[in-house]
C-alpha positions in Angstrom: -14.1 24.7 0.5 -10.4 24.7 -0.1 -9.8 25.2 3.6 -12.0 22.3 4.5 -10.2 20.0 2.1 -6.8 21.1 3.4 -8.0 20.5 7.0 -9.3 17.0 6.0 -6.0 16.2 4.2 -4.0 17.3 7.2 -6.2 15.2 9.6 -5.8 12.1 7.4 -2.0 12.7 7.3 -1.7 13.0 11.1 -3.9 10.0 11.6 -1.8 8.0 9.2 1.4 9.0 11.0 -0.2 7.9 14.3 -1.2 4.5 13.2 2.1 3.2 12.1 2.6 -0.4 11.0 0.0 -1.5 13.6 -2.5 -1.4 10.8 -0.8 -4.6 9.6 -1.1 -6.5 12.9 -2.7 -9.8 12.3 -2.5 -9.5 8.5 -2.5 -12.8 6.6 1.0 -12.6 5.0 0.5 -15.9 3.1 -2.7 -14.5 1.6 -1.0 -11.3 0.7 1.9 -13.1 -1.1 -0.6 -15.3 -3.0 -2.7 -12.3 -4.0 0.5 -10.5 -5.2 1.3 -13.5 -7.4 -2.2 -14.2 -8.6 -2.8 -10.6 -9.6 0.6 -10.3 -11.3 1.6 -7.2 -9.4 5.3 -7.6 -10.2 4.6 -7.9 -13.9 2.4 -4.8 -13.9 5.1 -2.8 -11.9 7.8 -4.1 -14.3 5.8 -2.8 -17.3 5.7 0.6 -15.6 9.3 0.9 -14.3 11.3 -1.9 -16.1 13.5 -4.6 -14.7 11.8 -6.8 -12.2 9.5 -4.0 -11.0 11.0 -3.6 -7.6 12.3 -0.1 -8.3 8.7 1.0 -7.9 9.1 0.5 -4.1 10.9 3.6 -2.9 10.6 3.9 0.9 12.0 7.5 0.8 9.4 8.5 -1.9 5.9 9.6 -1.5 4.8 6.4 0.3 6.3 7.3 3.7 3.8 5.8 6.2 2.1 2.4 6.6 -1.3 4.0 6.0 -0.2 5.6 2.7 1.2 2.2 1.6 -2.1 0.5 2.4 -3.9 3.4 0.5 -1.7 2.9 -2.5 -2.6 -0.8 -2.6 -6.3 0.2 -2.3 -5.8 2.6 -5.2 -4.3 -0.2 -7.4 -7.2 -2.4 -6.5 -9.7 0.3 -7.5 -7.8 1.3 -10.7 -7.5 -2.3 -11.9 -11.0 -3.3 -10.7 -9.5 -6.1 -8.6 -12.4 -5.9 -6.2 -10.2 -6.9 -3.2 -11.7 -7.1 0.3 -10.3 -4.7 2.9 -8.5 -7.6 4.6 -6.9 -8.6 1.3 -5.7 -5.0 0.7 -4.2 -5.1 4.2 -2.5 -8.4 3.6 -0.9 -7.2 0.4 0.3 -4.0 2.0 1.7 -6.0 5.0 3.8 -8.2 2.6 5.0 -5.1 0.8 5.9 -3.5 4.2 7.7 -6.6 5.3 9.7 -7.0 2.1 10.3 -3.4 1.0 9.1 -0.6 3.3 9.7 -1.8 6.8 7.6 0.8 8.6 7.5 0.3 12.3 
């Protein structure tokens, strides 16, 4: 079981590396920015890390691919029960990539 989980995790990691920022192609950046504001993402992040919340974005940290960034946004949506559609998650992640991460 552990071997199968490790193999799956490795596969997902390799797939994530291969996709790059192409997963954001065609994303609605205006929608993403609006959703970030409407869902008060900056205020939530500020409550977790202080200041204006921007220190939560650490491109050299554990979020080191575009796919992992999108996955983290999906995780926030799930944890906070935001019930975002997949294209909304992608739009938010695309804005974060544009403004903070800059994955190619």
